[in-house]
N, C-alpha and C positions, 0 to 999 in steps of 0.2 A: 425376383425377390432379393437375390443376392446384392443387387445395386442399392437397394434400400438399406440393407444392413451395413454396407460400406459407407453410405452416406451418413447413417446414424453413428457409426463408429468415429468418423472424421469430426462430426460435430461434437460428440462427447469429448474427444481429445482436445478440441479447440476450447471447449468450456472449462476443462480442467486447467489448461494452460492459462486462460484468461483469469481464472480464480486465483491461481498461484501469483500471478503478477499483481493483482489487486491486493492480495493479502500482503505481499512484499512492500508495495507503495504504502499501504496503510501503517505497517510496523514502522517503516522508515520515516514517514511524516510524524508519527507519534514521538519517535525518539528525538527528531529535530525540534519538535515543539517543547519537549521537556528540557533539552539542553538550553534552547534560547530563553526559556522562562527562568531556569536556573542562573543564567548570565544576568538576566535583568534583576533578579532578586539579590544577586551578589553586588551589583552596581547600583542598588536602589538609592543609596546616599549621594551618588554623583548626578542623579537626575534632578533638574530644576525646571519649573514651568514659569 
């Protein structure tokens, strides 16, 4: 039984670590999107098609 609990503990720790990484990636990508959108809006007059 102890082996099962150790396995569950390791899987739980891995899930928490993966969750933290995914949250970080999401926040960083959101910030990058906002910054690049602001740059595009700032240079809107320079864009010609």
